[in-house]
Each structure stands twice: as structure tokens, then as C-alpha cells.
N, C-alpha and C positions, 0 to 999 in steps of 0.2 A: 544521429540524424545527419550526420556529414555525408552519408552515402545516398544513392537514389532510393526513391520511394519503394520500388519493387523489392530491392535488396532489404531494406529496412523492414518492411512488413513480413518478408520471408524469414527473416532471422528472428523477429519479434515473436511470431506464432508459436513456435516450439518452446521458446524460452517462457512465454507466458504460461503455457500449459504446465511446464515443470515447476515454475515458481508458485503457482496456484496451490499446489500440494504441500508447499512449505511454509508460505506466508501466512495464510489464514490460522492454521493451527498454532503457529508460534505468536501471533497477535493474541489469540484467545488464551494461551498458556501465560503470556505476559500480563494480560489483564487479570487473570485469575490470581497470579502470584502478587500483584500490586494490591488487589483487593484483600487477599489473605494477609498481607503484611499490615495493611490499615486495620483490619479487624482484630489483629493482634497487638493493637496499640502501638503500631509503628508511627503514627502520625498521619495527618490529613494529606501531606504531600505524596505519600504512597497512593491515596485514592485519586488525587489529581492525575499522577503519572498513569494510573490504571485507565482512568477515563480517556486520557489522550490516546493511548495505545489502542484501547477499546474501540474508539471512534473509527479506526482504520477499517474495521469489518463493514459496518453499515454504509460508510462512505464508498467503499469499493463496490458493494452490492448495489446501492442506489444510483451512483454517479458514474463509476468506471466501467462496470460490467456491461451496461447496455452499449457502451461504445466498443468494448471488446467484441461483443457479438456482432456488431456492425462490420467491424474489421475482419472477422472471420467467416463472413457470408460467403458460401461457395460461389465461384464465378465472378467474385468482385474484381474489378480492373485494378491490379496491384500497382499500376503505374500512374493512376489518375491523381488529378489535384485533389479530389475529394478524400481519397485515401490518405494523401499527405497531410491534408487539414485534420483528419481525425487522429492521425499518429501525433501530430504536434499538439493538439488539444489534450490528447491522452497523457503526453509527457508533462504538461503543465499541471494536469490534475494529480498525476502520480507524484509530482513535487509536493503537493499537500500531504499525501500519505507519508512521504519521506520526512517532511517537517514535524508531523505528529509523532513519528516514530523517534526522531532525534530529540524532541522535547522530552518525551516520556523516558527515554534512555538517560538524558541528562539529569532528570529529577531522580530516577532510580539510583543512578551512580552517586550523586550528592547525598542522598539519603543513606546509601551503604557506607560512604565515607564517614559519615556522622557517627554510625554505629561503633 
């Protein structure tokens, strides 16, 4: 976000499309692995980690995706204050997803080290 708004959104758009194909499947795979470990008597922390990473998917669909669609509207003024505000808000919301992923990863690592 150190660059101008038009450059930021222009760089963000193709990155978003590429990341979508990777992030959702990885979150679902991680959720499934955590639930599987819990079901195999790995302990409740595996389930908690799974829930944390699993929350990324509905959070993305319900909170972030509508904003992404607004940013991708054809004809949007890429240099506008509104576009900048959307990008900044999206960045803060993305930090929530990052936090969930970090917490889940931390739990998974601790549980792996215990084994």
C-alpha cells in the first residue's frame, strides 16, 4: 500500500485470482487434516486448530469476497479515494485471515512437537 492506488489495485487483481486457486483448497485440506487428527485421538487442540483454519473459508466468502467483487467491477476508477478505502479495509480484513492461519499453524506445530 506504499504505492499509488491505481498501481496497488492493478497489482492486486491478478494476484487475487491466482491466490484464490491455492488458498481455499489449502485451508480446506488443513481443516480436514486437523479434524482427522482429532478423530484419531490426537486431542482437542487438533480440533481447535482445524476450526481456526476452517473459519478462513466462510470469513472469506461472507466478508472479504463482496469487497473483492467491488474492487473488480469493470470501469471502476482505480485511482479514486473509494478504491483506496476498499483496498485498505480489505487489507485489515485479510489480517484477520492471516491471524487465524497463524494461530492454527502454531497449534498444529505444537501438537506435532508433542508427538
